[in-house]
Every structure is written in C-alpha cells, then in structure tokens.
N, C-alpha and C positions, 0 to 999 in steps of 0.2 A: 509554519503550522499554527493552527488555531489555538488560542489561549483558553484557559479555563479548566479543562479536564486533564486528568493524568492518564497517559496512555497505558494500556495493558501490556503492549509490546512496543519496542522501539527499534530503530535501525540496527542496533548492536546485538539484538536478540536473535538466535538462530531458529526462528519459528517457521514452520512449513504451512502452506495453505491448508493442508489437511487438518491442522490443529485449530483452525479458525472455525467459528460457528456462524450461523446466518445473521446473528445480531452484531457481528463485528464489522466495523467500517475501517477501511485502509485509507488514511489521509496521506496524500502524496504531494510533495512540493518540489518543483524543478529548481535545481540550484542555479541553472543558467539564466532563466527568465523570471522566476518567482511564481509561475502559474501554480495554483492549487487545485486539486481534484480529489474527489472521494470515489474509491473503488470498492467492490465487494468480491467475496470469494467466487461467486457465480460467474463473474467476468472472466476469471482465469480458468475455472473448471471447464468452460466450453472449449478451451484450448488444450486441455489435458495436462495442465501444469500443477495439479494438486499435490504432487509429491515434492515439488521444488520448494526451496526456502524462499522467503520473500526477498532476501538479499539477492539471490540469483535471478529472480523474476525482474526485480528493478534494474539489475545490470543489463538486461536485454530489452527493457522498455524504452520507448521513445516519447518525448514530449509532443503533444499535439499542437502546441503553439509555436515553439521555436525549432523543433526537430532534434534537440539534443538527446543523445542516447546514453543511458547509464548515469545520468546526472540527477538522480532523484533521492530525496530524503523521505522517509516514510515513518508512520507510527500507526498503531492499531488501537482503536477506541471501541468501547461498547456503546452501541446506539441506545438511545432512550426508547423504552417500550411503553406505550401508553395503553 
C-alpha cells in the first residue's frame, strides 16, 4: 500500500460498497505478486455488487498480472479534491 495517508477503511473493516462515496479510492495490492491498483465504487456498481462487503468482493477478485484469486489486501482512502 502507498505510504502517507491514513486509510478511512482497511481490510479488517466490514464496509460495503454502498457505504463508499464517489471520492473514495480503493487501493488494492496483490499478495502474490505485489501489483498495486486503484479501483472505484463505479467499477463494482456496473457488476451489481454494491451490497457486498469489500472483503467479499476481494475474495472473488483476480489479479490482472499474475491471475491469483482472493489474494488481495485493500484499503479505502479519500481522494484529494481540488
């Protein structure tokens, strides 16, 4: 995970996608290969997953680099608004 900011939610918090706002950024790190990515609520809303917890979503997610499934750590940060 990127250093610097304190996350608003972390992997241990039972937060649902419906609780996130448009200014929240989900930072995901693959435990298998170390790839980092930023995702947003809209990415999952298209798939109808807004009532799922982020923990459940990450359990079913797959890394686009190495293909590992369910091997993600995540944290939610507030994006800077200019």
